[in-house]
Each structure stands twice: as structure tokens, then as C-alpha cells.
C-alpha positions as CSV (number, residue, x, y, z in Angstrom):
1,M,2.9,-28.5,-0.6
2,H,2.6,-27.0,2.8
3,F,2.0,-29.4,5.6
4,Y,-1.4,-28.1,6.3
5,S,-2.8,-28.8,2.9
6,H,-0.8,-32.1,2.6
7,T,-2.4,-33.3,5.9
8,T,-5.8,-32.0,5.1
9,T,-5.9,-33.8,1.8
10,L,-5.0,-37.1,3.5
11,L,-7.4,-36.9,6.4
12,S,-10.2,-35.5,4.3
13,A,-10.0,-38.7,2.1
14,Y,-9.8,-40.9,5.3
15,L,-12.7,-39.5,7.2
16,E,-14.9,-39.7,4.0
17,D,-14.0,-43.3,3.5
18,E,-14.3,-44.3,7.2
19,Y,-17.1,-42.0,8.4
20,G,-18.8,-40.6,5.3
21,L,-17.8,-37.2,6.4
22,K,-17.5,-34.4,3.9
23,T,-14.9,-32.0,5.3
24,Q,-13.4,-28.7,4.2
25,S,-10.0,-27.1,4.8
26,K,-11.8,-24.8,7.5
27,D,-12.6,-28.0,9.6
28,Y,-8.8,-28.5,10.1
29,S,-7.3,-26.3,12.8
30,F,-3.6,-26.3,13.0
31,Q,-1.2,-24.5,15.2
32,P,2.4,-24.7,16.3
33,T,2.9,-27.3,19.1
34,R,3.4,-25.7,22.5
35,K,6.9,-25.8,23.8
36,E,6.0,-28.0,26.7
37,F,4.9,-30.9,24.4
38,E,6.8,-32.8,21.8
39,G,6.0,-32.0,18.2
40,N,6.0,-29.4,15.4
41,Y,2.4,-29.0,14.5
42,T,-0.7,-29.6,16.4
43,L,-4.1,-30.6,14.9
44,V,-7.1,-29.6,17.1
45,V,-9.3,-32.7,16.8
46,F,-12.4,-31.5,18.6
47,P,-14.5,-30.2,15.6
48,L,-13.7,-33.4,13.7
49,S,-14.6,-35.6,16.6
50,A,-17.9,-33.9,17.0
51,K,-18.8,-34.5,13.3
52,A,-17.5,-38.2,13.7
53,K,-19.3,-38.7,17.0
54,K,-16.2,-40.2,18.5
55,K,-14.2,-39.3,21.6
56,P,-11.5,-36.7,20.7
57,E,-8.6,-38.8,22.2
58,D,-9.8,-41.8,20.3
59,L,-10.1,-40.1,16.9
60,A,-6.8,-38.2,17.5
61,K,-5.0,-41.5,18.0
62,E,-6.7,-43.0,14.9
63,L,-5.8,-40.0,12.8
64,G,-2.1,-40.1,14.1
65,D,-1.8,-43.8,13.2
66,Y,-3.2,-43.2,9.7
67,L,-0.8,-40.3,9.1
68,Q,2.1,-42.2,10.4
69,I,1.5,-45.1,7.9
70,H,0.4,-43.0,4.8
71,S,2.5,-39.8,5.0
72,D,6.2,-39.6,4.7
73,Y,6.2,-36.4,6.4
74,V,5.0,-37.7,9.8
75,D,7.7,-39.2,11.9
76,A,5.8,-39.6,15.1
77,Y,2.8,-38.3,17.1
78,N,1.4,-38.0,20.6
79,V,-2.1,-37.1,21.8
80,V,-3.0,-34.7,24.6
81,K,-6.7,-34.9,25.2
82,G,-8.2,-33.7,21.8
83,F,-4.8,-32.4,20.5
84,L,-2.8,-34.3,18.0
85,N,0.8,-33.3,18.2
86,I,2.8,-34.2,15.1
87,T,6.6,-34.6,14.8
88,L,7.7,-34.0,11.3
89,S,10.2,-36.2,9.4
90,L,13.6,-35.3,8.0
91,Q,12.1,-35.7,4.5
92,F,9.5,-32.9,5.3
93,W,12.3,-30.5,6.2
94,R,14.4,-31.5,3.2
95,D,11.5,-31.3,0.6
96,S,10.2,-28.1,2.2
97,L,13.6,-26.6,1.9
98,L,14.1,-27.7,-1.7
99,S,10.7,-26.3,-2.6
100,F,12.1,-22.7,-2.3
101,E,14.3,-23.2,-5.3
102,D,11.3,-21.9,-7.2
103,I,9.2,-19.5,-5.1
104,E,6.6,-19.2,-7.8
105,L,5.6,-22.8,-7.2
106,H,4.2,-21.7,-3.8
107,F,1.7,-19.7,-5.6
108,Q,0.6,-22.0,-8.3
109,H,-2.7,-22.7,-6.7
110,Q,-3.8,-19.1,-7.3
111,D,-6.5,-19.0,-9.9
112,N,-7.3,-16.1,-12.2
113,K,-9.3,-13.8,-9.9
114,G,-10.2,-11.3,-12.6
115,K,-9.3,-7.7,-13.6
116,L,-8.7,-5.2,-10.8
117,V,-8.5,-1.5,-11.6
118,L,-6.3,0.1,-8.8
119,E,-6.3,3.9,-8.3
120,Y,-3.6,5.5,-6.3
121,S,-1.6,8.8,-6.1
122,S,-4.3,11.1,-7.8
123,P,-2.6,14.3,-7.0
124,N,-3.7,18.0,-7.5
125,T,-1.7,20.0,-10.0
126,N,-1.3,22.9,-7.7
127,K,1.5,21.6,-5.5
128,P,4.3,19.0,-5.6
129,L,3.9,15.5,-4.1
130,H,4.5,15.4,-0.4
131,L,4.9,12.7,2.5
132,G,1.3,11.9,2.5
133,H,1.2,11.3,-1.2
134,I,4.3,9.0,-0.8
135,R,2.2,6.8,1.6
136,N,-0.6,6.6,-0.9
137,I,1.7,5.8,-3.8
138,L,3.7,3.1,-2.0
139,L,0.6,1.5,-0.6
140,G,-0.9,1.5,-4.2
141,W,2.3,0.2,-5.9
142,S,2.8,-2.6,-3.3
143,L,-0.8,-3.6,-3.4
144,S,-0.7,-3.9,-7.2
145,K,2.3,-6.3,-7.1
146,I,0.7,-8.4,-4.2
147,K,-2.7,-8.6,-5.9
148,A,-0.9,-9.6,-9.2
149,R,1.0,-12.3,-7.4
150,C,-2.3,-13.6,-6.0
151,G,-4.0,-14.0,-9.3
152,H,-5.5,-10.7,-10.3
153,K,-4.9,-8.9,-13.6
154,V,-4.1,-5.4,-12.2
155,I,-4.5,-2.2,-14.1
156,K,-2.7,0.7,-12.3
157,T,-4.5,4.1,-12.6
158,Q,-4.5,7.5,-11.3
159,I,-6.9,10.5,-11.8
160,V,-5.1,13.9,-11.8
161,N,-7.1,16.7,-10.3
162,D,-6.1,19.4,-12.8
163,R,-9.0,21.8,-12.6
164,G,-10.9,23.8,-10.0
165,V,-10.4,26.6,-7.6
166,A,-7.1,25.4,-6.1
167,I,-5.4,25.2,-9.6
168,C,-6.7,28.7,-10.5
169,K,-5.2,30.1,-7.1
170,S,-1.7,28.9,-8.4
171,M,-2.4,30.3,-11.9
172,L,-3.6,33.6,-10.7
173,A,-0.6,33.9,-8.3
174,W,1.8,33.1,-11.1
175,K,0.2,35.6,-13.4
176,K,0.3,38.3,-10.8
177,F,3.6,37.7,-9.1
178,A,5.8,35.4,-11.2
179,D,7.2,37.9,-13.7
180,R,7.2,35.0,-16.2
181,E,9.3,32.7,-14.0
182,T,9.8,29.2,-15.4
183,P,11.3,26.0,-14.1
184,E,14.3,26.6,-16.3
185,S,14.8,30.2,-15.1
186,S,14.2,29.4,-11.5
187,G,16.1,26.0,-11.2
188,L,13.0,24.6,-9.6
189,K,11.2,21.4,-10.7
190,G,7.8,22.4,-12.4
191,D,5.7,20.9,-9.5
192,H,7.8,22.9,-6.9
193,L,7.4,26.1,-9.0
194,I,3.6,25.9,-9.0
195,G,3.5,24.7,-5.4
196,K,5.5,28.0,-4.5
197,Y,2.8,30.1,-6.2
198,Y,0.1,28.2,-4.4
199,V,1.7,29.2,-1.1
200,I,2.3,32.8,-2.4
201,F,-1.4,33.0,-3.2
202,D,-2.4,32.2,0.4
203,Q,0.1,34.8,1.8
204,A,-1.3,37.4,-0.7
205,L,-4.9,36.5,0.6
206,S,-3.8,37.1,4.2
207,E,-2.2,40.3,3.3
208,E,-5.3,41.4,1.5
209,Y,-7.4,40.5,4.6
210,T,-5.2,42.6,6.8
211,V,-6.2,45.6,4.9
212,W,-9.8,44.5,4.5
213,Q,-10.5,43.9,8.2
214,N,-10.1,47.7,8.8
215,T,-12.8,48.6,6.3
216,D,-16.4,49.7,7.0
217,I,-17.7,46.4,5.3
218,A,-15.6,44.4,7.6
219,E,-16.8,46.0,10.8
220,K,-20.3,45.3,9.7
221,V,-19.5,41.7,9.2
222,F,-17.7,41.3,12.5
223,N,-20.6,42.8,14.3
224,E,-23.0,40.5,12.6
225,K,-20.8,37.5,13.5
226,G,-20.2,38.8,17.0
227,E,-16.5,38.3,16.6
228,D,-14.3,40.4,18.8
229,I,-11.0,39.2,17.5
230,K,-10.5,40.0,13.8
231,E,-7.8,37.3,13.2
232,A,-10.2,34.7,14.7
233,F,-12.8,35.7,12.1
234,F,-10.3,34.9,9.3
235,K,-9.4,31.5,10.6
236,K,-13.1,30.6,11.1
237,Y,-14.7,32.2,8.1
238,K,-11.8,32.2,5.6
239,N,-13.8,30.5,2.8
240,Q,-16.7,33.0,3.4
241,Y,-14.2,35.8,3.1
242,F,-12.6,34.3,0.0
243,N,-16.1,33.8,-1.7
244,E,-17.9,37.1,-0.6
245,Y,-15.4,39.9,0.0
246,S,-11.9,39.0,-1.4
247,A,-10.9,40.7,-4.6
248,L,-8.4,37.9,-5.1
249,G,-11.3,35.4,-4.7
250,A,-13.2,37.1,-7.3
251,E,-10.4,37.0,-9.7
252,V,-9.9,33.2,-9.1
253,R,-13.7,32.7,-9.6
254,K,-13.5,34.7,-12.8
255,M,-10.5,32.6,-14.0
256,L,-12.4,29.3,-13.4
257,I,-15.3,30.6,-15.4
258,D,-13.0,31.6,-18.2
259,W,-11.4,28.1,-18.1
260,E,-14.8,26.4,-18.3
261,Q,-15.7,28.6,-21.3
262,G,-12.5,27.8,-23.0
263,E,-11.1,31.4,-23.0
264,P,-7.8,31.0,-25.0
265,E,-5.3,32.8,-22.8
266,T,-6.6,31.1,-19.7
267,I,-6.4,27.7,-21.4
268,A,-2.9,28.4,-22.7
269,L,-1.7,29.3,-19.3
270,W,-3.4,26.2,-17.7
271,K,-1.8,24.0,-20.3
272,Q,1.7,25.5,-19.7
273,M,1.7,25.3,-16.1
274,N,0.2,21.8,-15.9
275,S,2.9,20.6,-18.3
276,W,5.4,21.8,-15.8
277,V,3.7,19.9,-13.0
278,Y,3.5,16.7,-14.9
279,A,7.2,16.7,-15.8
280,G,7.9,17.2,-12.0
281,F,5.6,14.4,-11.0
282,D,7.1,11.9,-13.5
283,E,10.5,12.8,-12.0
284,T,9.4,11.9,-8.5
285,Y,7.5,8.8,-9.7
286,G,10.7,7.7,-11.3
287,K,12.7,8.2,-8.1
288,L,10.1,6.0,-6.3
289,G,10.2,3.4,-9.0
290,V,6.4,3.4,-9.8
291,D,4.3,3.9,-12.8
292,F,0.7,3.7,-14.1
293,D,-1.0,2.0,-17.0
294,K,-3.4,4.7,-17.6
295,T,-3.8,8.3,-16.3
296,Y,-7.2,10.1,-16.3
297,Y,-7.6,13.8,-15.9
298,E,-10.5,15.5,-14.1
299,S,-10.6,18.1,-16.9
300,D,-11.7,15.2,-19.2
301,T,-14.0,13.4,-16.7
302,Y,-15.7,15.9,-14.5
303,Q,-18.8,15.9,-16.6
304,L,-19.0,12.3,-17.4
305,G,-21.3,11.4,-14.6
306,K,-24.2,13.5,-15.9
307,K,-25.3,10.7,-18.2
308,L,-25.3,8.2,-15.4
309,V,-27.3,10.6,-13.3
310,D,-29.9,11.1,-16.1
311,Q,-30.2,7.2,-16.3
312,G,-30.9,7.1,-12.6
313,L,-33.6,9.7,-12.9
314,E,-35.2,7.7,-15.7
315,K,-35.2,4.5,-13.6
316,Q,-36.6,6.5,-10.6
317,L,-33.6,5.7,-8.6
318,F,-32.8,9.5,-8.1
319,Y,-35.2,12.3,-7.7
320,K,-35.2,16.0,-8.7
321,K,-36.0,18.9,-6.3
322,A,-37.8,22.2,-7.2
323,D,-34.6,24.0,-7.9
324,G,-33.7,21.3,-10.5
325,S,-31.1,19.7,-8.4
326,V,-30.8,15.9,-8.4
327,W,-30.5,13.8,-5.3
328,V,-30.3,10.2,-4.1
329,D,-31.9,9.0,-1.0
330,L,-29.7,6.5,0.9
331,S,-31.7,6.2,4.0
332,D,-32.3,2.6,3.2
333,V,-28.6,1.9,3.8
334,G,-28.3,4.1,6.9
335,M,-27.1,7.2,5.3
336,D,-28.8,10.5,4.2
337,E,-29.7,12.2,1.1
338,K,-26.9,13.1,-1.3
339,L,-26.5,15.7,-4.1
340,L,-25.6,14.4,-7.4
341,L,-26.1,17.3,-9.7
342,R,-26.6,21.1,-8.9
343,G,-29.7,22.9,-9.9
344,D,-27.8,24.7,-12.6
345,G,-26.7,21.4,-14.1
346,T,-23.2,21.5,-13.0
347,S,-21.4,18.5,-11.5
348,V,-20.3,17.9,-8.0
349,Y,-17.4,15.8,-6.8
350,I,-19.3,12.6,-6.8
351,T,-20.8,13.1,-10.2
352,Q,-17.2,12.9,-11.7
353,D,-16.5,9.7,-9.8
354,L,-19.6,8.1,-11.2
355,G,-18.5,8.9,-14.7
356,T,-14.9,7.9,-14.2
357,A,-15.9,4.6,-12.8
358,R,-18.1,4.0,-15.9
359,I,-15.4,4.9,-18.3
360,R,-12.9,2.7,-16.5
361,H,-15.2,-0.3,-17.0
362,E,-15.6,0.6,-20.6
363,D,-11.9,0.7,-21.0
364,F,-11.0,-2.4,-19.0
365,S,-14.2,-4.5,-18.3
366,M,-12.8,-4.9,-14.7
367,H,-14.4,-7.0,-12.1
368,Y,-12.9,-5.1,-9.1
369,M,-11.9,-1.5,-8.4
370,T,-9.8,-0.3,-5.4
371,Y,-9.2,3.3,-4.4
372,V,-6.3,4.2,-2.3
373,V,-7.5,7.4,-0.7
374,G,-7.1,9.0,2.7
375,N,-9.7,8.4,5.5
376,E,-11.0,11.8,5.3
377,Q,-12.9,10.6,2.2
378,D,-14.5,7.6,3.9
379,Y,-18.1,8.9,3.7
380,H,-17.7,9.9,0.1
381,F,-16.8,6.4,-1.0
382,K,-19.5,4.8,1.2
383,V,-21.9,7.0,-0.9
384,L,-20.3,6.4,-4.2
385,F,-20.3,2.7,-3.8
386,E,-24.0,2.6,-2.8
387,V,-25.0,4.8,-5.7
388,L,-23.1,2.6,-8.1
389,K,-24.9,-0.4,-6.6
390,K,-28.2,1.3,-7.1
391,L,-27.3,2.0,-10.9
392,G,-26.6,-1.8,-11.2
393,E,-23.0,-1.3,-12.3
394,P,-21.6,-4.9,-13.0
395,Y,-18.4,-4.2,-10.9
396,A,-20.4,-2.5,-8.0
397,D,-19.9,-5.5,-5.6
398,G,-16.2,-5.5,-6.2
399,L,-15.5,-1.9,-5.0
400,F,-13.2,-1.2,-2.1
401,H,-11.8,1.9,-0.4
402,L,-8.3,1.4,1.0
403,S,-8.7,4.1,3.6
404,Y,-5.3,5.0,5.0
405,G,-4.4,7.3,7.9
406,M,-2.5,10.6,7.5
407,V,1.1,10.9,8.1
408,D,2.3,13.4,10.8
409,L,5.7,15.1,11.3
410,P,7.3,15.3,14.7
411,S,6.2,19.0,14.5
412,G,2.7,18.3,13.7
413,K,0.1,18.0,10.8
414,M,1.2,19.1,7.3
415,K,-0.7,22.0,5.4
416,S,0.1,22.5,1.8
417,R,-1.2,26.1,1.4
418,E,1.1,27.2,4.4
419,G,4.2,25.4,2.9
420,N,4.4,23.2,6.0
421,V,4.9,19.9,4.3
422,V,7.6,17.3,3.9
423,D,8.2,17.5,0.1
424,A,8.6,14.1,-1.4
425,D,11.7,15.1,-3.4
426,D,13.3,16.7,-0.3
427,L,12.4,13.7,1.8
428,I,14.0,11.3,-0.8
429,A,17.2,13.4,-0.9
430,E,17.3,13.6,2.8
431,V,17.1,9.8,3.3
432,I,19.7,9.2,0.6
433,A,22.1,11.8,2.2
434,T,21.7,10.1,5.6
435,A,22.3,6.7,4.1
436,T,25.3,8.1,2.3
437,S,26.8,9.4,5.5
438,S,26.1,6.1,7.3
439,V,27.8,4.0,4.5
440,S,30.7,6.4,4.6
441,E,31.2,5.7,8.4
442,R,30.9,2.0,8.1
443,G,32.7,1.4,4.8
444,G,32.3,-1.9,2.8
445,M,31.7,-0.4,-0.6
446,E,35.4,0.6,-1.3
447,D,35.7,-1.6,-4.3
448,F,32.5,-0.3,-5.9
449,S,32.7,2.3,-8.7
450,E,30.9,5.6,-7.9
451,E,27.8,4.5,-9.9
452,E,27.6,1.2,-8.2
453,K,28.0,2.8,-4.8
454,A,25.4,5.5,-5.5
455,E,23.0,2.8,-6.7
456,N,23.5,0.6,-3.4
457,I,23.0,3.7,-1.3
458,R,19.8,4.6,-3.2
459,R,18.5,1.2,-2.6
460,I,19.2,1.4,1.1
461,A,17.7,4.8,1.5
462,L,14.5,4.1,-0.4
463,G,14.3,0.6,1.2
464,A,14.2,2.6,4.6
465,L,11.7,5.0,3.4
466,K,9.3,2.5,1.8
467,F,9.5,-0.1,4.6
468,H,8.9,2.5,7.3
469,L,5.7,3.7,5.6
470,L,4.4,0.1,4.8
471,R,5.2,-1.7,8.1
472,V,2.1,0.2,9.7
473,N,-1.4,-1.0,9.1
474,P,-2.6,1.5,6.4
475,R,-5.7,2.4,8.5
476,K,-3.6,3.8,11.2
477,R,-2.3,7.4,11.5
478,M,1.4,7.4,11.8
479,L,4.4,9.6,12.7
480,F,7.2,9.5,10.3
481,N,10.8,9.8,11.6
482,P,13.5,9.6,8.9
483,E,16.3,8.8,11.3
484,E,14.4,5.9,12.8
485,S,13.7,4.4,9.3
486,L,17.4,4.0,8.7
487,D,18.3,2.3,12.0
488,M,20.2,-0.8,11.0
489,Q,19.2,-2.6,14.3
490,G,15.6,-1.6,14.4
491,H,12.3,-2.8,12.8
492,T,13.5,-1.2,9.5
493,G,14.1,-1.9,5.8
494,P,17.9,-1.8,6.2
495,Y,17.7,-4.5,8.9
496,V,15.9,-6.7,6.4
497,Q,18.2,-5.7,3.6
498,N,21.2,-6.5,5.9
499,A,20.0,-10.1,6.4
500,Y,20.0,-10.5,2.5
501,V,23.4,-8.8,2.1
502,R,24.9,-11.1,4.8
503,I,23.8,-14.2,3.0
504,K,25.1,-12.8,-0.3
505,S,28.4,-12.2,1.5
506,I,28.5,-15.8,2.7
507,L,27.8,-17.2,-0.8
508,R,30.5,-15.1,-2.4
509,K,33.0,-16.7,0.0
510,V,31.8,-20.2,-0.7
511,V,33.6,-20.9,-3.9
512,E,33.1,-24.7,-3.8
513,D,30.2,-26.2,-5.7
514,F,28.4,-28.2,-3.1
515,D,26.7,-31.3,-4.4
516,A,26.5,-33.1,-1.1
517,D,23.2,-34.8,-0.6
518,I,21.2,-33.0,2.0
519,A,19.5,-36.3,2.8
520,D,22.6,-37.3,4.6
521,Y,22.2,-34.3,7.1
522,L,20.5,-36.1,9.9
523,D,20.4,-33.4,12.6
524,V,18.3,-30.5,11.4
525,N,18.4,-28.2,14.4
526,T,15.7,-26.1,16.1
527,E,16.8,-22.8,14.3
528,E,16.9,-24.4,10.9
529,K,13.4,-25.7,11.5
530,E,12.1,-22.4,12.6
531,L,13.5,-20.7,9.5
532,I,11.8,-23.4,7.2
533,T,8.5,-23.2,9.1
534,L,8.5,-19.4,8.7
535,M,9.2,-19.6,5.1
536,L,6.4,-22.0,4.6
537,D,3.9,-19.4,5.7
538,Y,5.2,-16.9,3.2
539,S,2.6,-17.5,0.5
540,K,-0.2,-17.4,3.1
541,V,1.1,-14.1,4.4
542,V,1.1,-12.6,0.9
543,E,-2.5,-13.9,0.4
544,T,-3.5,-12.2,3.7
545,S,-1.9,-9.0,2.6
546,A,-3.9,-9.1,-0.6
547,A,-7.2,-10.1,1.0
548,E,-6.9,-7.3,3.6
549,H,-5.4,-4.7,1.3
550,D,-2.6,-4.4,3.9
551,P,1.0,-4.8,2.9
552,S,2.1,-4.5,6.6
553,H,1.5,-8.2,7.0
554,L,4.2,-8.9,4.6
555,A,6.6,-6.2,5.9
556,N,6.4,-7.5,9.4
557,F,6.8,-11.1,8.2
558,L,10.0,-10.1,6.4
559,Y,11.3,-8.5,9.6
560,Q,10.6,-11.7,11.6
561,L,12.4,-13.8,8.9
562,A,15.3,-11.5,8.9
563,K,15.5,-11.4,12.6
564,T,15.3,-15.2,12.8
565,Y,18.1,-15.7,10.2
566,H,20.4,-13.2,12.1
567,R,19.9,-15.3,15.2
568,F,20.6,-18.6,13.3
569,Y,23.7,-17.0,11.8
570,H,25.2,-16.0,15.2
571,E,24.4,-19.6,16.7
572,H,25.6,-21.9,13.8
573,H,28.5,-22.1,11.5
574,I,27.8,-22.1,7.8
575,A,31.0,-22.2,5.8
576,K,32.8,-23.9,8.6
577,A,29.9,-26.2,9.5
578,E,30.5,-29.5,11.3
579,S,30.2,-31.5,8.2
580,I,30.0,-31.2,4.4
581,Y,26.3,-32.2,4.7
582,A,25.4,-29.5,7.3
583,K,27.4,-27.1,5.2
584,S,25.3,-27.9,2.1
585,F,22.0,-27.9,4.0
586,R,22.8,-24.5,5.5
587,I,23.9,-23.0,2.2
588,K,20.6,-24.1,0.6
589,L,18.8,-22.8,3.7
590,S,20.5,-19.4,3.3
591,K,19.8,-19.2,-0.4
592,A,16.2,-19.9,0.3
593,V,15.9,-17.2,3.0
594,A,17.7,-14.7,0.6
595,A,15.1,-15.7,-2.1
596,V,12.2,-15.2,0.1
597,L,13.5,-11.9,1.5
598,E,14.2,-10.6,-2.1
599,D,10.9,-11.6,-3.5
600,G,8.9,-10.3,-0.5
601,M,10.8,-7.0,-0.5
602,D,10.1,-6.8,-4.2
603,L,6.4,-7.1,-3.6
604,L,6.7,-4.1,-1.3
605,G,8.5,-2.3,-4.1
606,I,11.9,-2.5,-2.4
607,A,15.1,-3.5,-4.3
608,M,17.9,-5.2,-2.5
609,P,21.6,-3.8,-2.3
610,E,24.6,-5.9,-2.9
611,R,26.6,-4.4,-0.1
612,M,25.7,-2.4,3.0
């Protein structure tokens, strides 16, 4: 039991007996004791004294006396105005250390918080996964583990955007330019091959425009727009060119209509190309160590919301305009009108999301649903959530959009259609190559088999990548630097892993079985207390990460714990400690730190290496 909850339980009972006060945990404000005063923890007594109608100094002394008599964990206290500074006993430090022999015990108070459907990744099938996807995937995977630890039954899902104009662009480019190229014939992963043709389509569209801009039709359009520079027109009105003047654009639209009408040749090509992409996605997911409990496909779900829209019309929650389109008025919640169904009866993006939310509830009867999606979709999800609330969906109050910032390169923003992306597979290969070079320079794995060495290097590399992306608040836009992520001395995953590896190395050298009673260790030092105090906050940090949908709290806690252990290691002997009791205590302390580091990194989706 953490000292906060232990003390709160004692004092709540005392104040109720003596003063008839009903207090809650929020009435007790604890903080580390300031360095200029003696003590470990300080209780701010002012809120309690106001309720008890007693002078803060008097109540603080009264509470200190009570704790010193009734708590084995309070060794001494002093009062400074309305602050009760508490010095903890040796038994507290021993019991706290021993509590980390089973980390799960620190989370036993977690109740069943209900089912949570968590959506992440959700890629398009016209391109491979890239760095932005990796941030999305790692946030979703880590959050799934953190939420599960804190009492949720988590169902991991994705929806694959496997239909639409972008997919048809890749299909048309492959049909026109590929000469039946396949992943096998090209040596490319399936998703890379399709991404190649997405870029080729954009190049072909630019070449087509170069010819078109010298036509009479183009001159007329330029004059109407008042554009003097032809290239500027293409950048500014590219979608208009694609939709109104481009022959390639017309072919793409024809292909989309053929797909929607089930034209056999188009469907066969779509299925073949998507199967290549899915195989490529699965390989990348495997490299990252992530998976899903269920995958939904837009081709199956894009029309599901129509039934919900019809129900909203019947209940007069939505309204129909003269052209037959269906809208919702969200002005009562500070937003505008939103289209839900086109006049021709076809779905829009939000229609699909309405239907997908409903079918997920039919599948899982979840209480909560979290979407991990970039912040460019902030407004979309605000609208979606309000519409689901209007419809009275039973999970509507449990919806959350984990809106994360984009990841930039040192060279600037990524653009998939221009091929200016950090491909996920290339990035993974790069960090593994960099880690391999670093390990080769430092040595330390000479006695490993090649397979063991490769696995350790993979864990170091992926630990660097994952930690670098998770240590930043998800809502912040960030710059990714692969070299910085592998810095052994920086705020990095390898730095945290190194603390764990250092402890494992110490434990391998300590061959004796130490049964010395740590109760005989009478001089617990400042650094040892600091480590135990930090670890006691572990469960609270995990809970905060879960509540705020933010794994960076946990990542930064683990870095601080590793940093504190490195300092302790440099200042105190362990294997050659001053006594067998000190040695036993420090070995148990090191084991506890290693257990917390390993458990916490696992919640981030990071595996620990045995050597570095």
C-alpha cells in the first residue's frame, strides 16, 4: 500500500471519530518534503483544519501524534505552520521494497472498467505504412496495454480504407504502366509495389497537365481564373483539373463506378492488388510487434450508416433539403450544419463512421471507443461524436479522439503521392543497421550466437524508435531524428534499456543466494529512498497515462527511474557493499528497479535486451 493511501485511511477514520468529518482522498494533499526541512512526505493540513475548525498548527500536531502511535510507517514528524512533515520508518522502506516482488499487486485496486474498442493504424491500401503511421500504431498499441493494465477489457481494431479514388489511382496506374509487375517479379513488398504506382499516377497526371496547359481549353480556364503562371494553376486547382479536364481523372472515376457496380475485371484487379498490400502490412505489423483483434474494411462498411441516418430522420433529429440530401444541425453545440447523405443517396465519410460505430457495438457491446487519428481530423470527430449522442447510442458518452500531431522530417513535411515519405520498413531497417554498427563498435555480445545477437540488436533498435515516438505528448507535432533516438546517453529508449541491462549484468555476477534479512540493514541511504519513492509512483503514472491517453507520462517516468538508478550505481557499491545486509538490500532494490523498468517498457511495447 502506498504511503498516501495508508495515511489517508488512518486519518479518515480518526477525523470521523474525533470530529465527525467525512473526508475523501482528494481532501489529503501530499507532496515531497522540501529539502530545507526534515522529512520524506508533507501533508498540507489547511484544507482539513478548515473543516475541523481548528488551527492548522494544532491539527497538524494532533495528526502527527496519532500517526506516530498508530502507524508503523511513521518514525517522526515536525510541524511548520500548517504543514505536517513526516519522516518514514525503516519498516516502510523495507515493506515498500518487498512489494515490488509482485508488480501486479500495485494494480489490484483496479476495478473492471468495462469494454474499450480502440481503433488505430487504419491505413489506405494505395501506399505502404510510413513514419506517421508508425506513431499512430505505437500510440494505439501502447494505449491498449496501458488501458488493459488499468482495468479495461480492450478490443484492438482497425478499419482499412480499401476503396475510393486514391485506390483507383494506384489500380489505374498499375493497369496502364506495370506490364503485369507483381511483388514476386519486382522483389518489392506488396504495399511498396502499390505505393510505387500511386506515385507513378501523380507523375503521369503532371505530365498530362504539361501537355494540357498549352491547349485552347486551358487558355480559356487560365483567363477565367486570372492566373498568369500555368504551374501555379496546377498547384492551386489540381483537384479541379483532375475532376473536370483530366483524361486520367475520367478513367479513375470510371473505374470507381465500375467497382461500385461490381464489374468483374475491376473487382478482380482490386482484390489482387489489395491482397498484395495486406501481406505487406502484416509483415510491417509483425516487425513492430503489434496486432489487432478485428479488422474492418471500408468496402464492407461504407454504406452501413444509411440505416442510422434514416432512423435520425424518422426521429426528426436530421432534416432533408430540397435536393434530397440529409443534414444535421449542430448549432446547439457550437458547430454548423453537416451533410450526412448526398442527394443521390450516396454516403459521405461520416456516414460510414456512423455505421462502423454501430456495428462495433453490435460486435462487442463496448462501453467506450477511442480513435487514434491525426489532428487534421479533429473537427470530423467532434461532429461524429455529437451525431452519435443525438442518436442516443449507448456508448456515445464514452467516445474519445486521441488526436496526435504529425511527424516531420528534418527536410520537411511528408507527402505520399510525391514519394517524399519515410517508409516504415526502410525506417526500421535504418535503425537496426545503425544499432548493429553501434554494437559492433562497443562489443559485449561476442559470446552470443548470431541469432541471439540479431534479436538483441532488434530490441535495441525498435526500443529506440518506439521510445522516441512515445516520449512526446501525442498532441504535439514532432520532429523525428533517427540518430538522436539511438543516443545511449540521451533521453532515449537505449538509455532506459541500458539501466536494465546493467542490473542484469550485476545479478549474473552475484552467484551467492542472499538470504540475509534486510531488516538488519539499518542505514537506508538517500539514493535508495529516492529509488523506492519513485517506484511507488509507478502505478499512479500508469493510471495517469491511461486517463489522459498519453503514454509519454510513462516513458518519461521510466527515463527518470533509469537516470536515478545510474546515479545510484555510480555512488554506491552493490556486489562489494559494506555489509552483507547492505548487499542484500541493494540486490533486492536493483531487482525491483529492473522489474519496474521491464514492466513499464512492455506497456510501451518495448522488449528489453539481455546485453548492449
